[in-house]
N, C-alpha and C positions, 0 to 999 in steps of 0.2 A: 479505377480500382479503389475499393474500400480499404481503409487503413485504420489500425487501432494499436494502442500501446499495450504491451504485456509486461506486468511488473511482478516482483516477488519480494518477500521479506527476508533479508539476508544479514550476515554478520552477527548471528545470534548465538554462536558458540561461546563458551566461557571456560577458560582454562582447559582442564582435561575433559570437560563435558562438551560433546559435539552435538550440534543441531543443524540438520539439513546438509545438503551437498551444494555449497555455494559455487564451486568451480564448474560443476555440470550445469547448474541453473543459469549461470552467466553466459553460457553458450546459446541460450534459448531466448531469454527476456531482453527487452529494450530499456527497461528502467529497473533500478534496484533500490529498495527501501532499506537503508542500512541502520541497524540498531545503534543507539548512541550511548549505551552503557547503563541506562536507567532500568530497563526490563531485562536486558541480556547484552552480551558482547563484552569482550575485554579489548584493551587498546591494540594489542598485537594482532588479534583476530580481525578487528574492524579494519585496521590498516591493510592487512593482507587482502581482505575482500574488496576494499576500495581500489587498491592497486589492480586487482584482477578485473574489476569493472572498467577501469580506465583503459586497460589493455584490450578489452573486448568491445570498446566503444559504447558501453552501457551507461546511461545517464544515472547520476547518483542523487538520491533524496534522503533526507533525515527522517528516520522512523522514531519520532519522539514519543515518550511514554510518561506515565506516572512513575515515581521512584518506587518500584515494586519488583525487585529481582526474584524474591521468593515466590510470588504469585505470577511471575512471567508477564507482569503488566496487565493481567486480566481481572484484577480486583478494583472495583470502583472506589475512588477516593474523593472525599469532599474537601478539596484544597481551596485556599483563598486565591483570588485573582492575582494578588501580588506574588504568591508562591509559584503559581502556574506560569505566569509570564517569565519569571526568573528561570524556572526549570526549562522552559522552551528555549530561551536565549542560551542557557548553559549548554544544552545538548546540541543545538545547531552550531554553536561556536566551536565545540569540540570536534564535530565532524568536519566543519570547514577547515580547521587546521590540518586534520588528517588528509582531507581531499587535496588541499594545496600541496602537501608533501608528496602526494601520489600523482600529481600532475593533472588533476581534474578539479571540479567545483561542485558544490551542492546547489542543485537547481530547484528543488521543491521540498515540501514537507508533507509527510503522511503520518498523522498520529497513529499510535499503536493500541490494539486491544480495547481495554475498558475506556481509555481516553477517547479513542476514535468513536466508539459507540455513544459515549456521554455527550460529546460536543455535536454529534449529528443533530440533536434536538435541544440541547442545553445552551441557550444563548449566552449565559454568563461565562461558563468555562470556554465556550467557543470563541467569544470575544477576547478572552485572555490569551488563547493560543494565537489568534490573529494579531493581537497587540505585540506578543513576543516576536512573531515573525517580522512584523513591520519595524520593530525596534532594531533588529540586527541586520535585516536585508529585505526591504519592501519589494524587491524584484522576485522573491521566492514565490512559487506557485503552491497553493494549498490543494492537496488531493483529499477528496472526501466522498462519502457515500452518495451515489447517484440519487437524485430526488429529495435529498435531505435539506432542511432549512439552513444548515451551516454554509452551504455553497452560496446562497444568496446573501447571507450575512457577510461573508468574506468579500463578495463582489462589491457590496455597498461600502465596505471598509477600504476598498482600493486594491485588493489582491486579485491576481488572476487565479482561476480555479480549474481543476480537472475532476470530472465526475467518474467515479470508479464502480465497477461491478466485480463480483467475486465468482470465479469459475467453480470453486469447490465448495460453495455454500448454497444451501436452499433458501428460498425467499418466501415470505408470507404473502397473502393476497394484497396486502397494503404496500408491498414493495420494500419491506424491512427484512433484515437477515433473521432467519430462524435461530433462536437461542441455541447455543452449543449444548445446553442442558436437555434439549429435546431430541427425540429419535429422528434420524433423517436429516439433521442439521448440516452435517458434513458429507459431501458427495465423494465417491471413490472410483467410480467406473470411468476410466480415461476416455473411452470412445463416446460415451453418452455426454460427458462433460464437454468434449470437443464439439459435438453436434449442437449442444446448447449455446456454446460461444459463437459458432457460425451464425446461428439464429439471431443472437444478440447483435453481432457486427453487421449483419445484413438487414435485419428488420427492426432492431431496437426493442425486441421483446424477449421475455423468458416465461417458462412455465413455472408457476408458483407451486408450493408444496401440496396444495389442494387440487391441482390440475388446471386452475384458471390461468389465463394468459395476461401478463402484466407488462406495462411499458417501462423500459429501463433505458434511458439515454446516457450512455457512458462513453468516455474517450479512452479509458484504460481498464484492463482486466487484470485482476490479481489471482495468482496461484500461491497459496501460503507455503512458504519454504519448509515449514515444520509438519506439513500434512504427510501421512503415509503415501508413498508413491508420487510425491510432488513433482519430481523431475520427469517421470513418465507422463504425468498429466500435462505438464507444460510442453513436452515434446510432441505429444499427440495433438494438442491445440495448434502448435506451430505447423505440424504436418498437414492438418486439415485446412488451415488457413492458406497454406501454399497451394494445396490442391484446388481450393475454391477461389483462388485469385484475390485473397485478402492480405494486404501487406501489413507487416508488423514494424512499427516505428515509434520512437518516443514522441510524446506530445510536445516535448521541449523544443523540437526542431521547428515547430510552427509558432512559437511564442517568443 
């Protein structure tokens, strides 16, 4: 039986401002990328989401970001390595404390938004994220974009890695994510998305935005928690996987 991880970005509500449906999503996914306060999330909300993840047997990861609440972490920042290392350590440390209080642990790190996209190909900032992870807990796994250079850089630096694909995003023929600024970048049809993910899990391929078929080797699939209809999309993926005999399980169980 084929098996793949299903993850989502959670814990992103802030005060009276609500983002996504964490409770519903935690009934579907196997791994949860939890905001650490730099792009979204407040302590009470993060704690609540981490506790719910623990109760549902969902593996917890730190969704670290540039310090950019106003831009939701989607604005590129030219920070120094020293600053970025410290920012990564700070965010992971905060989530580790909350996870310990909730009876679970932080098992991996998935950078968020602009930081995720920047380090995919930027070795300097990528190394800073890696160095921050190694400084606080070298057993942490780095989740990064499938086929991106950051994964090999992390491996050479001694970290375990997980390659990730995105269920609700379109891809270029080169295997990169289509910019959110372009039409068709975000996918919304739950049935079509689920069919794409079955193809990914079974064959390791996806259809790019121009209709070409590209190779994507991924061990985890992300459904963005802030996307319209995110829960319905995740539920449809899980339903199709169960029908097609594809198991959903966190990569952490094999590491």
